[in-house]
N, C-alpha and C positions, 0 to 999 in steps of 0.2 A: 789208620784207624785211631780214633780217640781213646784215651785211657778208660773212660767209663764204658765204652763199647767193648773193649778188650776184657774188662772185668766182667761184664755181662756175658760175654762168650765163655769165659772160664767158668762162671756159675752154671751156664747151660751145659757145658761139657761134664761138669761134676754131676749135675742132676741126671744126665743121660748116660753117665758111666763111660764117656768117651775119653780114654787115656790118650789116644793119638791127638785128638782135638785139644785136650788140655795141654799137652806138650807144645804144640804149635802156638797156642795162644800165650803160654808162659814165655816163650821166646820173644814174642811181640811185646809183652809186658816188661820183660827184663831190659829191652832196648829203650823203653819209653820212660821209666821212672826209677829212682834210686832204690837200693835194696831195702832200706829201712821202711820206706813207704810201701814197697811191694809186700814185705813181710806182714805189715799191718793189714793191708787190704786182703791178702790171702787168708790170714787168720780170721778176719771178720766174715769172709764168705764161708769158710768151713764151719765156724761157730753158728752161723745163721742156718745152715742146711743140716748140720749134724743131728743124727738120732742114734740111740744105742743100737737099734735094729740094723743100721747100716755101718756100724763102727769099723768093720774090716775093710769096707770099700773106702772109707775116709782115711784110714791108715795108709792104704795104697796111694791115695791122692797126696797125702803128706810126704810119703816116700818119694814120689815123682818130683814134687816141689823141691825137696831138700837135695836130692841127687842132681837135679838140673842146676841148682844154685846153692851150694853148701853154705855160703855166707848167710843165707836167710835164717838158718838155724843157730847162728852164732852171734849175730849183732844184738847189742843191748843185754848181753849176758849179765846177770841171771834173769833179767826181766824181758826176755825174748818174747815177741808176740806169739810165735807158734807154740812155745812152751806154755805160756800163760793160757792160751786157748785150750790146750790139752788139759790143763789143770781145771780151768773154769768149767769145761764140759765134763770133767771127771771121767775122761775116757782113758782107760788103761791101754787100749789099743793105740790111740794117738800118742800117748806118753811113751809106750814101748818103742814105737816107731821113731819118735824124737830122740830117745836115748840111743837107740841102735844106729840111726843115721847121722846124728849130729853130736851128741854129748860124748859118746865113746870114742869116735874118731878124733874129737877135739882133745881128749885127755890121753890118747894113745902114747904119745911121746913125752908125757910129763912124768916127773918123779912122783912117788907115792903121796907125799905131802901136798903137792899141787893138785893131784887128782882128787884127793879128799876135799880140798878147799873148793874146787870147781863144783863138785857134786853137793857139798854142804851149802854153797850159795844157791843152787837150785832148790834144795830142801827149804831154805829160808824163804825163798820166793813162793814156793808152793804153800807153805804154812801161812804166809801173809795173805795170799789170795783166798785160802780156805777160811781163815778167820773173817775176812771181809764179807765173804759170801754167806756165812752162817748168820750174820747180822741182818741180812736181807730176806731170809726165809720167814714166811708167815704160816701160821696154822691154817689148815684147810678142813672145814667141818661139814660133814654130810648134813644136809638140811638147811645149811646156810650158804655155803659156797657151791654146792651141787646137790641134786636131788637123789642121785642113785637110780635105782630101778624105777621106770615110769609105769610099766605094766608088764604083764606076762603075755607071751605069745599064745594065742588061742589053741593051737594044735600041739603045743609042747610046753607044759608049765615049768619045765626046767630052764627055759630060755627067757631071760629078762630083756625087755626093750627099754632103751634109755635115749634121751634126747642127744643129738649130735654135740651140742654145747657141753653137756655133762661128760660125754665120752672124751672130748678134747681136754677138759679139765683133768680128768683121771689120767690121760696120757701125759699131760704136763707134770702131774704129781709123780708119775713113774719115772720120767726123765730126770726130775730133781732128785728123787731117791737114788736112782742109779748113779747120778753125778756125785752124791754124797759118798756112796760106797766106793766109787772110783777114786775120788780124792783121798779117801782113807788108804786105799791100796797104793796109790802113788806115793804118798808120804811114807808109808811103811817101807816101800821098796827103796826110796831114796835114803831113809834112815839106815836100812840094812847095808846099803852100798858104802856108807861112811862109818859103819861099825857101831851104830847107836842101838 
């Protein structure tokens, strides 16, 4: 099977919640491409599909990935693709999984100073990504970017009807807001881990 076909199968397995299918396709992917490229592709797939609503399922996906190939969580430290994806998405669930499955095992046999240095490097990376992302956010104004309520439901005036496009804009705004809060919590946790 070609690389792009395997990646599409992995994406379908994630969409359908098939952990067994995910594991089988990961094995095919690991045999086909180097770890650094694999890490990048998997991070992009998760980032594309991730929503806060399904955060726990995506944390399970990340756990499966790292347990099957621990090196994927370690390469390019502290700019690891899986770690960056967790920060960019602002997912505390993905971050907690990354810390538990990758960072903590990596520092388990290090002395205190090296452990702090390792975590501090993750903190620096998270802060850099957060700063870059803040520069890209734009204000979203009701009446300009979306219209809000379109009309009221005839049978119940407490129900507002909105256009699908407006609903999707509001959903995007909520994902961005949750990502901001998540990045704040990630940075706070990393800061506490190094005693800041």
